[in-house]
All heavy atoms as TSV, in Angstrom:
chain	resi	resn	atom	element	x	y	z
A	1	MET	N	N	-73.723	210.470	-49.899
A	1	MET	CA	C	-72.587	211.144	-50.479
A	1	MET	C	C	-72.168	212.330	-49.660
A	1	MET	O	O	-73.091	213.134	-49.138
A	1	MET	CB	C	-73.045	211.533	-51.886
A	1	MET	CG	C	-71.860	212.270	-52.703
A	1	MET	SD	S	-72.228	212.144	-54.352
A	1	MET	CE	C	-72.347	213.820	-54.829
A	2	ASN	N	N	-70.916	212.543	-49.399
A	2	ASN	CA	C	-70.400	213.588	-48.667
A	2	ASN	C	C	-70.272	214.866	-49.555
A	2	ASN	O	O	-69.510	214.834	-50.508
A	2	ASN	CB	C	-69.080	213.186	-48.062
A	2	ASN	CG	C	-68.576	214.227	-47.048
A	2	ASN	OD1	O	-69.212	215.320	-46.907
A	2	ASN	ND2	N	-67.551	213.931	-46.282
A	3	ALA	N	N	-70.988	215.953	-49.258
A	3	ALA	CA	C	-70.888	217.120	-49.998
A	3	ALA	C	C	-69.991	218.114	-49.385
A	3	ALA	O	O	-70.378	219.361	-49.353
A	3	ALA	CB	C	-72.358	217.616	-50.241
A	4	THR	N	N	-68.874	217.770	-48.903
A	4	THR	CA	C	-67.942	218.714	-48.289
A	4	THR	C	C	-67.391	219.664	-49.341
A	4	THR	O	O	-66.950	219.223	-50.392
A	4	THR	CB	C	-66.761	217.940	-47.678
A	4	THR	OG1	O	-67.257	217.001	-46.736
A	4	THR	CG2	C	-65.795	218.892	-46.999
A	5	PRO	N	N	-67.556	220.938	-49.163
A	5	PRO	CA	C	-67.039	221.865	-50.132
A	5	PRO	C	C	-65.464	221.795	-50.264
A	5	PRO	O	O	-64.847	221.429	-49.201
A	5	PRO	CB	C	-67.503	223.224	-49.569
A	5	PRO	CG	C	-67.664	223.026	-48.092
A	5	PRO	CD	C	-68.050	221.633	-47.944
A	6	PRO	N	N	-64.949	222.150	-51.373
A	6	PRO	CA	C	-63.451	222.214	-51.546
A	6	PRO	C	C	-62.782	223.230	-50.629
A	6	PRO	O	O	-63.504	224.225	-50.238
A	6	PRO	CB	C	-63.266	222.451	-52.972
A	6	PRO	CG	C	-64.572	223.092	-53.442
A	6	PRO	CD	C	-65.606	222.581	-52.534
A	7	PRO	N	N	-61.653	222.996	-50.280
A	7	PRO	CA	C	-61.002	223.996	-49.408
A	7	PRO	C	C	-60.785	225.327	-50.160
A	7	PRO	O	O	-60.677	225.362	-51.407
A	7	PRO	CB	C	-59.658	223.304	-49.067
A	7	PRO	CG	C	-59.417	222.243	-50.002
A	7	PRO	CD	C	-60.803	221.861	-50.519
A	8	ASP	N	N	-60.722	226.443	-49.413
A	8	ASP	CA	C	-60.488	227.783	-50.027
A	8	ASP	C	C	-59.185	227.888	-50.733
A	8	ASP	O	O	-59.122	228.729	-51.717
A	8	ASP	CB	C	-60.602	228.887	-48.908
A	8	ASP	CG	C	-61.967	228.950	-48.341
A	8	ASP	OD1	O	-62.934	228.578	-49.064
A	8	ASP	OD2	O	-62.121	229.426	-47.251
A	9	ASP	N	N	-58.197	227.172	-50.436
A	9	ASP	CA	C	-56.896	227.335	-51.072
A	9	ASP	C	C	-56.779	226.872	-52.540
A	9	ASP	O	O	-55.749	226.948	-53.148
A	9	ASP	CB	C	-55.834	226.753	-50.143
A	9	ASP	CG	C	-55.819	225.264	-50.094
A	9	ASP	OD1	O	-56.821	224.672	-50.439
A	9	ASP	OD2	O	-54.851	224.696	-49.587
A	10	LEU	N	N	-57.864	226.327	-53.038
A	10	LEU	CA	C	-57.799	225.890	-54.469
A	10	LEU	C	C	-57.695	227.044	-55.390
A	10	LEU	O	O	-57.023	226.906	-56.433
A	10	LEU	CB	C	-59.117	225.097	-54.786
A	10	LEU	CG	C	-59.268	223.776	-54.172
A	10	LEU	CD1	C	-60.487	223.038	-54.594
A	10	LEU	CD2	C	-58.039	222.851	-54.357
A	11	SER	N	N	-58.148	228.191	-55.072
A	11	SER	CA	C	-57.915	229.373	-55.919
A	11	SER	C	C	-56.506	229.792	-56.007
A	11	SER	O	O	-55.996	230.193	-57.037
A	11	SER	CB	C	-58.767	230.516	-55.426
A	11	SER	OG	O	-58.393	230.917	-54.124
A	12	GLN	N	N	-55.716	229.579	-54.917
A	12	GLN	CA	C	-54.314	229.884	-54.837
A	12	GLN	C	C	-53.616	228.865	-55.825
A	12	GLN	O	O	-52.667	229.208	-56.530
A	12	GLN	CB	C	-53.757	229.809	-53.427
A	12	GLN	CG	C	-54.270	230.891	-52.635
A	12	GLN	CD	C	-53.821	230.752	-51.150
A	12	GLN	OE1	O	-53.191	229.775	-50.797
A	12	GLN	NE2	N	-54.151	231.701	-50.343
A	13	LEU	N	N	-53.929	227.587	-55.695
A	13	LEU	CA	C	-53.396	226.614	-56.598
A	13	LEU	C	C	-53.744	226.806	-58.079
A	13	LEU	O	O	-52.858	226.672	-58.971
A	13	LEU	CB	C	-53.888	225.110	-56.180
A	13	LEU	CG	C	-53.326	224.487	-54.992
A	13	LEU	CD1	C	-53.934	223.202	-54.715
A	13	LEU	CD2	C	-51.841	224.396	-55.123
A	14	ALA	N	N	-54.946	227.239	-58.246
A	14	ALA	CA	C	-55.344	227.557	-59.626
A	14	ALA	C	C	-54.412	228.644	-60.268
A	14	ALA	O	O	-53.931	228.564	-61.402
A	14	ALA	CB	C	-56.776	227.969	-59.707
A	15	ALA	N	N	-54.243	229.714	-59.484
A	15	ALA	CA	C	-53.319	230.749	-59.922
A	15	ALA	C	C	-51.899	230.359	-60.105
A	15	ALA	O	O	-51.291	230.632	-61.063
A	15	ALA	CB	C	-53.408	231.931	-58.928
A	16	ARG	N	N	-51.434	229.455	-59.175
A	16	ARG	CA	C	-50.021	229.054	-59.267
A	16	ARG	C	C	-49.762	228.234	-60.508
A	16	ARG	O	O	-48.748	228.328	-61.163
A	16	ARG	CB	C	-49.691	228.278	-58.003
A	16	ARG	CG	C	-48.217	227.839	-58.010
A	16	ARG	CD	C	-47.828	227.048	-56.802
A	16	ARG	NE	N	-48.287	227.669	-55.613
A	16	ARG	CZ	C	-48.756	226.991	-54.474
A	16	ARG	NH1	N	-48.683	225.676	-54.496
A	16	ARG	NH2	N	-49.122	227.521	-53.395
A	17	TYR	N	N	-50.729	227.386	-60.846
A	17	TYR	CA	C	-50.467	226.394	-61.984
A	17	TYR	C	C	-51.228	226.826	-63.220
A	17	TYR	O	O	-51.086	226.151	-64.270
A	17	TYR	CB	C	-50.886	225.016	-61.510
A	17	TYR	CG	C	-50.031	224.457	-60.494
A	17	TYR	CD1	C	-50.376	224.461	-59.191
A	17	TYR	CD2	C	-48.773	223.907	-60.819
A	17	TYR	CE1	C	-49.526	223.959	-58.159
A	17	TYR	CE2	C	-47.868	223.451	-59.880
A	17	TYR	CZ	C	-48.348	223.446	-58.530
A	17	TYR	OH	O	-47.435	222.942	-57.601
A	18	GLY	N	N	-51.969	227.901	-63.290
A	18	GLY	CA	C	-52.655	228.381	-64.388
A	18	GLY	C	C	-53.771	227.453	-64.868
A	18	GLY	O	O	-54.021	227.294	-66.080
A	19	VAL	N	N	-54.464	226.852	-63.915
A	19	VAL	CA	C	-55.569	225.963	-64.140
A	19	VAL	C	C	-56.811	226.594	-63.579
A	19	VAL	O	O	-56.769	227.211	-62.544
A	19	VAL	CB	C	-55.244	224.580	-63.536
A	19	VAL	CG1	C	-56.455	223.691	-63.716
A	19	VAL	CG2	C	-54.012	223.934	-64.139
A	20	SER	N	N	-58.021	226.399	-64.150
A	20	SER	CA	C	-59.186	226.980	-63.566
A	20	SER	C	C	-59.559	226.405	-62.262
A	20	SER	O	O	-59.273	225.194	-61.986
A	20	SER	CB	C	-60.357	226.786	-64.543
A	20	SER	OG	O	-60.809	225.486	-64.562
A	21	THR	N	N	-60.173	227.155	-61.444
A	21	THR	CA	C	-60.612	226.662	-60.159
A	21	THR	C	C	-61.623	225.510	-60.371
A	21	THR	O	O	-61.654	224.571	-59.538
A	21	THR	CB	C	-61.321	227.768	-59.365
A	21	THR	OG1	O	-60.369	228.846	-59.255
A	21	THR	CG2	C	-61.721	227.393	-57.970
A	22	ALA	N	N	-62.465	225.610	-61.416
A	22	ALA	CA	C	-63.425	224.545	-61.693
A	22	ALA	C	C	-62.738	223.166	-61.867
A	22	ALA	O	O	-63.172	222.177	-61.381
A	22	ALA	CB	C	-64.301	224.862	-62.812
A	23	VAL	N	N	-61.675	223.172	-62.650
A	23	VAL	CA	C	-60.910	221.999	-62.907
A	23	VAL	C	C	-60.333	221.439	-61.564
A	23	VAL	O	O	-60.408	220.192	-61.235
A	23	VAL	CB	C	-59.727	222.161	-63.826
A	23	VAL	CG1	C	-58.731	221.031	-63.826
A	23	VAL	CG2	C	-60.274	222.397	-65.259
A	24	LEU	N	N	-59.830	222.367	-60.714
A	24	LEU	CA	C	-59.296	221.883	-59.445
A	24	LEU	C	C	-60.363	221.347	-58.512
A	24	LEU	O	O	-60.159	220.336	-57.743
A	24	LEU	CB	C	-58.449	223.024	-58.728
A	24	LEU	CG	C	-57.183	223.330	-59.456
A	24	LEU	CD1	C	-56.428	224.366	-58.628
A	24	LEU	CD2	C	-56.265	222.112	-59.605
A	25	GLU	N	N	-61.509	221.945	-58.510
A	25	GLU	CA	C	-62.660	221.451	-57.670
A	25	GLU	C	C	-63.021	220.089	-58.109
A	25	GLU	O	O	-63.291	219.199	-57.319
A	25	GLU	CB	C	-63.796	222.419	-57.770
A	25	GLU	CG	C	-63.612	223.729	-56.997
A	25	GLU	CD	C	-64.660	224.723	-57.251
A	25	GLU	OE1	O	-65.590	224.462	-58.042
A	25	GLU	OE2	O	-64.628	225.769	-56.555
A	26	ASP	N	N	-63.003	219.881	-59.466
A	26	ASP	CA	C	-63.314	218.557	-59.991
A	26	ASP	C	C	-62.264	217.490	-59.545
A	26	ASP	O	O	-62.593	216.400	-59.150
A	26	ASP	CB	C	-63.424	218.588	-61.528
A	26	ASP	CG	C	-63.726	217.280	-62.135
A	26	ASP	OD1	O	-64.737	216.625	-61.783
A	26	ASP	OD2	O	-62.900	216.740	-62.902
A	27	LEU	N	N	-61.011	217.891	-59.624
A	27	LEU	CA	C	-59.898	216.975	-59.226
A	27	LEU	C	C	-60.055	216.648	-57.752
A	27	LEU	O	O	-59.818	215.517	-57.291
A	27	LEU	CB	C	-58.582	217.584	-59.604
A	27	LEU	CG	C	-58.188	217.768	-60.986
A	27	LEU	CD1	C	-56.829	218.426	-61.121
A	27	LEU	CD2	C	-58.146	216.405	-61.737
A	28	TYR	N	N	-60.322	217.656	-56.987
A	28	TYR	CA	C	-60.422	217.408	-55.512
A	28	TYR	C	C	-61.594	216.493	-55.229
A	28	TYR	O	O	-61.482	215.561	-54.449
A	28	TYR	CB	C	-60.668	218.819	-54.771
A	28	TYR	CG	C	-60.912	218.744	-53.333
A	28	TYR	CD1	C	-59.766	218.352	-52.492
A	28	TYR	CD2	C	-62.071	218.906	-52.728
A	28	TYR	CE1	C	-59.971	218.277	-51.124
A	28	TYR	CE2	C	-62.257	218.873	-51.409
A	28	TYR	CZ	C	-61.216	218.472	-50.571
A	28	TYR	OH	O	-61.435	218.379	-49.273
A	29	ALA	N	N	-62.750	216.686	-55.895
A	29	ALA	CA	C	-63.940	215.804	-55.686
A	29	ALA	C	C	-63.573	214.397	-56.150
A	29	ALA	O	O	-63.913	213.417	-55.495
A	29	ALA	CB	C	-65.109	216.306	-56.549
A	30	ARG	N	N	-62.809	214.243	-57.265
A	30	ARG	CA	C	-62.399	212.909	-57.719
A	30	ARG	C	C	-61.461	212.268	-56.640
A	30	ARG	O	O	-61.582	211.080	-56.401
A	30	ARG	CB	C	-61.712	212.987	-59.052
A	30	ARG	CG	C	-62.623	213.312	-60.201
A	30	ARG	CD	C	-61.943	213.586	-61.459
A	30	ARG	NE	N	-62.735	213.985	-62.559
A	30	ARG	CZ	C	-63.318	213.152	-63.441
A	30	ARG	NH1	N	-63.089	211.881	-63.416
A	30	ARG	NH2	N	-63.995	213.651	-64.438
A	31	ARG	N	N	-60.548	212.983	-56.107
A	31	ARG	CA	C	-59.662	212.537	-55.161
A	31	ARG	C	C	-60.434	212.038	-53.919
A	31	ARG	O	O	-60.194	210.982	-53.365
A	31	ARG	CB	C	-58.600	213.521	-54.718
A	31	ARG	CG	C	-57.795	213.096	-53.580
A	31	ARG	CD	C	-56.614	213.946	-53.292
A	31	ARG	NE	N	-55.512	213.484	-54.013
A	31	ARG	CZ	C	-54.279	214.098	-54.052
A	31	ARG	NH1	N	-54.116	215.207	-53.433
A	31	ARG	NH2	N	-53.324	213.664	-54.713
A	32	ARG	N	N	-61.405	212.825	-53.434
A	32	ARG	CA	C	-62.187	212.457	-52.299
A	32	ARG	C	C	-63.076	211.193	-52.631
A	32	ARG	O	O	-63.360	210.450	-51.693
A	32	ARG	CB	C	-63.152	213.620	-51.919
A	32	ARG	CG	C	-62.443	214.788	-51.247
A	32	ARG	CD	C	-63.345	215.805	-50.742
A	32	ARG	NE	N	-64.491	215.256	-49.966
A	32	ARG	CZ	C	-64.385	215.016	-48.685
A	32	ARG	NH1	N	-63.284	215.145	-48.052
A	32	ARG	NH2	N	-65.467	214.562	-48.028
A	33	ALA	N	N	-63.317	210.973	-53.915
A	33	ALA	CA	C	-64.149	209.762	-54.282
A	33	ALA	C	C	-63.212	208.554	-54.426
A	33	ALA	O	O	-63.731	207.512	-54.800
A	33	ALA	CB	C	-64.900	210.093	-55.560
A	34	GLY	N	N	-61.932	208.719	-54.331
A	34	GLY	CA	C	-61.013	207.600	-54.402
A	34	GLY	C	C	-60.192	207.491	-55.694
A	34	GLY	O	O	-59.532	206.516	-55.820
A	35	ALA	N	N	-60.218	208.519	-56.509
A	35	ALA	CA	C	-59.297	208.481	-57.714
A	35	ALA	C	C	-57.851	208.456	-57.340
A	35	ALA	O	O	-57.487	209.027	-56.392
A	35	ALA	CB	C	-59.635	209.698	-58.532
A	36	ARG	N	N	-57.206	207.646	-58.105
A	36	ARG	CA	C	-55.725	207.543	-57.882
A	36	ARG	C	C	-55.029	208.698	-58.554
A	36	ARG	O	O	-55.540	209.312	-59.490
A	36	ARG	CB	C	-55.245	206.233	-58.482
A	36	ARG	CG	C	-55.864	204.949	-57.779
A	36	ARG	CD	C	-55.276	203.739	-58.294
A	36	ARG	NE	N	-55.953	202.574	-57.801
A	36	ARG	CZ	C	-55.631	201.968	-56.657
A	36	ARG	NH1	N	-54.583	202.385	-55.997
A	36	ARG	NH2	N	-56.358	200.931	-56.240
A	37	ASP	N	N	-53.831	208.984	-58.119
A	37	ASP	CA	C	-53.085	210.045	-58.689
A	37	ASP	C	C	-52.838	209.898	-60.175
A	37	ASP	O	O	-52.855	210.981	-60.825
A	37	ASP	CB	C	-51.704	210.220	-57.974
A	37	ASP	CG	C	-51.784	210.771	-56.569
A	37	ASP	OD1	O	-52.891	211.192	-56.178
A	37	ASP	OD2	O	-50.792	210.777	-55.925
A	38	ALA	N	N	-52.682	208.713	-60.722
A	38	ALA	CA	C	-52.429	208.546	-62.135
A	38	ALA	C	C	-53.652	209.078	-62.946
A	38	ALA	O	O	-53.470	209.607	-63.990
A	38	ALA	CB	C	-52.185	207.009	-62.415
A	39	GLU	N	N	-54.839	208.901	-62.473
A	39	GLU	CA	C	-56.037	209.354	-63.103
A	39	GLU	C	C	-56.031	210.867	-63.101
A	39	GLU	O	O	-56.328	211.511	-64.180
A	39	GLU	CB	C	-57.310	208.870	-62.436
A	39	GLU	CG	C	-58.579	209.366	-63.032
A	39	GLU	CD	C	-59.817	208.942	-62.331
A	39	GLU	OE1	O	-59.755	208.032	-61.484
A	39	GLU	OE2	O	-60.861	209.541	-62.670
A	40	LEU	N	N	-55.693	211.481	-61.972
A	40	LEU	CA	C	-55.607	212.975	-61.906
A	40	LEU	C	C	-54.557	213.487	-62.824
A	40	LEU	O	O	-54.828	214.469	-63.471
A	40	LEU	CB	C	-55.408	213.400	-60.458
A	40	LEU	CG	C	-56.385	212.878	-59.433
A	40	LEU	CD1	C	-56.020	213.348	-58.018
A	40	LEU	CD2	C	-57.831	213.268	-59.749
A	41	LEU	N	N	-53.442	212.858	-62.892
A	41	LEU	CA	C	-52.288	213.253	-63.787
A	41	LEU	C	C	-52.766	213.251	-65.226
A	41	LEU	O	O	-52.495	214.195	-65.996
A	41	LEU	CB	C	-51.094	212.463	-63.600
A	41	LEU	CG	C	-50.425	212.608	-62.226
A	41	LEU	CD1	C	-49.419	211.543	-61.979
A	41	LEU	CD2	C	-49.831	213.972	-62.013
A	42	ASN	N	N	-53.478	212.156	-65.591
A	42	ASN	CA	C	-53.937	212.057	-67.012
A	42	ASN	C	C	-54.916	213.123	-67.306
A	42	ASN	O	O	-54.878	213.710	-68.419
A	42	ASN	CB	C	-54.638	210.621	-67.149
A	42	ASN	CG	C	-54.991	210.431	-68.560
A	42	ASN	OD1	O	-54.254	210.659	-69.479
A	42	ASN	ND2	N	-56.213	209.901	-68.721
A	43	LEU	N	N	-55.815	213.416	-66.426
A	43	LEU	CA	C	-56.746	214.535	-66.628
A	43	LEU	C	C	-56.036	215.846	-66.843
A	43	LEU	O	O	-56.451	216.657	-67.707
A	43	LEU	CB	C	-57.795	214.626	-65.486
A	43	LEU	CG	C	-58.765	213.563	-65.409
A	43	LEU	CD1	C	-59.533	213.553	-64.073
A	43	LEU	CD2	C	-59.774	213.541	-66.630
A	44	LEU	N	N	-55.024	216.162	-66.028
A	44	LEU	CA	C	-54.377	217.430	-66.111
A	44	LEU	C	C	-53.513	217.575	-67.435
A	44	LEU	O	O	-53.287	218.744	-67.811
A	44	LEU	CB	C	-53.440	217.603	-64.924
A	44	LEU	CG	C	-54.180	217.890	-63.649
A	44	LEU	CD1	C	-53.209	217.735	-62.404
A	44	LEU	CD2	C	-54.726	219.338	-63.688
A	45	ALA	N	N	-53.242	216.487	-68.081
A	45	ALA	CA	C	-52.530	216.543	-69.311
A	45	ALA	C	C	-53.461	216.898	-70.462
A	45	ALA	O	O	-52.930	217.359	-71.535
A	45	ALA	CB	C	-51.817	215.234	-69.559
A	46	GLN	N	N	-54.698	216.676	-70.357
A	46	GLN	CA	C	-55.679	216.973	-71.368
A	46	GLN	C	C	-55.812	218.529	-71.615
A	46	GLN	O	O	-55.869	219.237	-70.551
A	46	GLN	CB	C	-56.990	216.405	-71.084
A	46	GLN	CG	C	-56.972	214.884	-70.974
A	46	GLN	CD	C	-58.331	214.265	-70.555
A	46	GLN	OE1	O	-59.356	214.990	-70.420
A	46	GLN	NE2	N	-58.304	213.010	-70.267
A	47	PRO	N	N	-55.786	218.963	-72.821
A	47	PRO	CA	C	-55.918	220.393	-73.071
A	47	PRO	C	C	-57.082	221.163	-72.375
A	47	PRO	O	O	-56.879	222.251	-71.976
A	47	PRO	CB	C	-56.049	220.434	-74.610
A	47	PRO	CG	C	-55.538	219.201	-75.110
A	47	PRO	CD	C	-55.801	218.169	-74.016
A	48	ASP	N	N	-58.241	220.497	-72.286
A	48	ASP	CA	C	-59.311	221.190	-71.633
A	48	ASP	C	C	-59.276	221.079	-70.200
A	48	ASP	O	O	-60.150	221.666	-69.480
A	48	ASP	CB	C	-60.644	220.590	-72.194
A	48	ASP	CG	C	-60.903	219.159	-71.853
A	48	ASP	OD1	O	-59.900	218.444	-71.662
A	48	ASP	OD2	O	-61.988	218.820	-71.756
A	49	ARG	N	N	-58.297	220.446	-69.626
A	49	ARG	CA	C	-58.172	220.361	-68.128
A	49	ARG	C	C	-56.845	220.988	-67.672
A	49	ARG	O	O	-56.446	220.694	-66.491
A	49	ARG	CB	C	-58.095	218.826	-67.711
A	49	ARG	CG	C	-59.396	218.145	-68.052
A	49	ARG	CD	C	-60.415	218.626	-67.066
A	49	ARG	NE	N	-61.621	217.943	-67.325
A	49	ARG	CZ	C	-62.400	217.534	-66.241
A	49	ARG	NH1	N	-62.105	217.760	-65.028
A	49	ARG	NH2	N	-63.549	216.827	-66.442
A	50	GLY	N	N	-56.197	221.719	-68.438
A	50	GLY	CA	C	-55.011	222.437	-68.073
A	50	GLY	C	C	-53.808	222.248	-68.980
A	50	GLY	O	O	-53.009	223.150	-69.167
A	51	GLY	N	N	-53.701	221.143	-69.645
A	51	GLY	CA	C	-52.740	220.828	-70.582
A	51	GLY	C	C	-51.351	220.945	-69.962
A	51	GLY	O	O	-50.402	221.383	-70.563
A	52	LEU	N	N	-51.226	220.569	-68.659
A	52	LEU	CA	C	-49.967	220.642	-68.017
A	52	LEU	C	C	-48.977	219.561	-68.506
A	52	LEU	O	O	-49.362	218.419	-68.874
A	52	LEU	CB	C	-50.118	220.514	-66.563
A	52	LEU	CG	C	-51.072	221.610	-65.902
A	52	LEU	CD1	C	-51.170	221.290	-64.367
A	52	LEU	CD2	C	-50.523	222.983	-66.153
A	53	ASP	N	N	-47.645	219.878	-68.414
A	53	ASP	CA	C	-46.645	218.861	-68.713
A	53	ASP	C	C	-46.604	217.943	-67.511
A	53	ASP	O	O	-47.107	218.344	-66.394
A	53	ASP	CB	C	-45.278	219.549	-69.079
A	53	ASP	CG	C	-44.691	220.246	-67.877
A	53	ASP	OD1	O	-44.582	219.710	-66.775
A	53	ASP	OD2	O	-44.281	221.439	-68.106
A	54	PRO	N	N	-45.932	216.776	-67.664
A	54	PRO	CA	C	-45.984	215.831	-66.551
A	54	PRO	C	C	-45.371	216.329	-65.239
A	54	PRO	O	O	-45.936	216.041	-64.165
A	54	PRO	CB	C	-45.174	214.664	-67.082
A	54	PRO	CG	C	-45.291	214.720	-68.553
A	54	PRO	CD	C	-45.355	216.202	-68.894
A	55	GLY	N	N	-44.350	217.146	-65.291
A	55	GLY	CA	C	-43.753	217.725	-64.097
A	55	GLY	C	C	-44.744	218.630	-63.350
A	55	GLY	O	O	-44.910	218.585	-62.128
A	56	GLN	N	N	-45.360	219.530	-64.189
A	56	GLN	CA	C	-46.338	220.425	-63.534
A	56	GLN	C	C	-47.564	219.697	-62.959
A	56	GLN	O	O	-48.018	220.026	-61.835
A	56	GLN	CB	C	-46.830	221.417	-64.552
A	56	GLN	CG	C	-45.818	222.448	-64.987
A	56	GLN	CD	C	-46.411	223.394	-66.023
A	56	GLN	OE1	O	-46.967	222.861	-67.025
A	56	GLN	NE2	N	-46.197	224.668	-65.865
A	57	ALA	N	N	-48.050	218.691	-63.651
A	57	ALA	CA	C	-49.169	217.993	-63.195
A	57	ALA	C	C	-48.853	217.262	-61.908
A	57	ALA	O	O	-49.654	217.234	-60.922
A	57	ALA	CB	C	-49.604	216.900	-64.253
A	58	ARG	N	N	-47.655	216.586	-61.814
A	58	ARG	CA	C	-47.305	215.913	-60.587
A	58	ARG	C	C	-47.150	216.823	-59.385
A	58	ARG	O	O	-47.604	216.628	-58.311
A	58	ARG	CB	C	-45.867	215.252	-60.732
A	58	ARG	CG	C	-46.031	213.811	-61.505
A	58	ARG	CD	C	-44.689	213.061	-61.358
A	58	ARG	NE	N	-43.611	213.736	-62.077
A	58	ARG	CZ	C	-43.378	213.682	-63.359
A	58	ARG	NH1	N	-44.146	212.957	-64.141
A	58	ARG	NH2	N	-42.338	214.259	-63.870
A	59	ALA	N	N	-46.617	218.097	-59.630
A	59	ALA	CA	C	-46.491	219.102	-58.530
A	59	ALA	C	C	-47.845	219.497	-58.113
A	59	ALA	O	O	-48.123	219.639	-56.956
A	59	ALA	CB	C	-45.668	220.259	-59.095
A	60	LEU	N	N	-48.776	219.760	-59.054
A	60	LEU	CA	C	-50.135	220.190	-58.707
A	60	LEU	C	C	-50.821	219.044	-57.872
A	60	LEU	O	O	-51.475	219.327	-56.859
A	60	LEU	CB	C	-50.987	220.487	-59.950
A	60	LEU	CG	C	-52.329	221.180	-59.624
A	60	LEU	CD1	C	-52.726	222.017	-60.883
A	60	LEU	CD2	C	-53.387	220.257	-59.254
A	61	VAL	N	N	-50.775	217.839	-58.324
A	61	VAL	CA	C	-51.444	216.732	-57.572
A	61	VAL	C	C	-50.794	216.602	-56.204
A	61	VAL	O	O	-51.474	216.340	-55.293
A	61	VAL	CB	C	-51.298	215.433	-58.367
A	61	VAL	CG1	C	-51.704	214.200	-57.601
A	61	VAL	CG2	C	-52.178	215.500	-59.645
A	62	LYS	N	N	-49.529	216.807	-56.091
A	62	LYS	CA	C	-48.826	216.721	-54.803
A	62	LYS	C	C	-49.404	217.914	-53.872
A	62	LYS	O	O	-49.622	217.687	-52.704
A	62	LYS	CB	C	-47.371	216.883	-54.907
A	62	LYS	CG	C	-46.576	216.821	-53.620
A	62	LYS	CD	C	-45.102	216.910	-53.863
A	62	LYS	CE	C	-44.374	217.023	-52.490
A	62	LYS	NZ	N	-43.028	217.461	-52.578
A	63	ASP	N	N	-49.652	219.030	-54.443
A	63	ASP	CA	C	-50.131	220.189	-53.682
A	63	ASP	C	C	-51.639	220.167	-53.395
A	63	ASP	O	O	-52.146	220.928	-52.626
A	63	ASP	CB	C	-49.842	221.510	-54.382
A	63	ASP	CG	C	-48.294	221.846	-54.326
A	63	ASP	OD1	O	-47.527	221.304	-53.555
A	63	ASP	OD2	O	-47.905	222.698	-55.160
A	64	LEU	N	N	-52.399	219.293	-54.165
A	64	LEU	CA	C	-53.825	219.246	-53.960
A	64	LEU	C	C	-54.148	218.659	-52.556
A	64	LEU	O	O	-53.455	217.686	-52.186
A	64	LEU	CB	C	-54.328	218.266	-55.091
A	64	LEU	CG	C	-55.920	218.267	-55.273
A	64	LEU	CD1	C	-56.356	219.691	-55.709
A	64	LEU	CD2	C	-56.284	217.184	-56.248
A	65	PRO	N	N	-54.986	219.273	-51.835
A	65	PRO	CA	C	-55.307	218.837	-50.521
A	65	PRO	C	C	-55.730	217.406	-50.433
A	65	PRO	O	O	-56.368	216.861	-51.421
A	65	PRO	CB	C	-56.431	219.707	-50.053
A	65	PRO	CG	C	-56.325	220.856	-50.889
A	65	PRO	CD	C	-55.782	220.447	-52.246
A	66	ALA	N	N	-55.314	216.646	-49.373
A	66	ALA	CA	C	-55.720	215.293	-49.226
A	66	ALA	C	C	-57.250	215.236	-48.961
A	66	ALA	O	O	-57.884	216.221	-48.694
A	66	ALA	CB	C	-54.913	214.681	-48.096
A	67	ARG	N	N	-57.733	214.020	-48.987
A	67	ARG	CA	C	-59.154	213.766	-48.806
A	67	ARG	C	C	-59.535	214.363	-47.446
A	67	ARG	O	O	-60.395	214.785	-47.002
A	67	ARG	CB	C	-59.457	212.275	-48.707
A	67	ARG	CG	C	-59.134	211.706	-50.054
A	67	ARG	CD	C	-59.356	210.197	-49.990
A	67	ARG	NE	N	-58.899	209.644	-51.231
A	67	ARG	CZ	C	-57.906	208.848	-51.362
A	67	ARG	NH1	N	-57.181	208.524	-50.272
A	67	ARG	NH2	N	-57.562	208.394	-52.525
């Protein structure tokens, strides 16, 4: 398993979208593990994962660093 740490800019994304850094680190790890964008969008819509509307969630996933 690759234990590459998340990039430092996740804190900037967290502040921009009002989502905790822990949630973004989890999303980044899931993306690195092969999760599709649809799964990430679904997670971001959940209240305990940010509760973002679909537009905000799509923008965040687009801004999330690639694998």
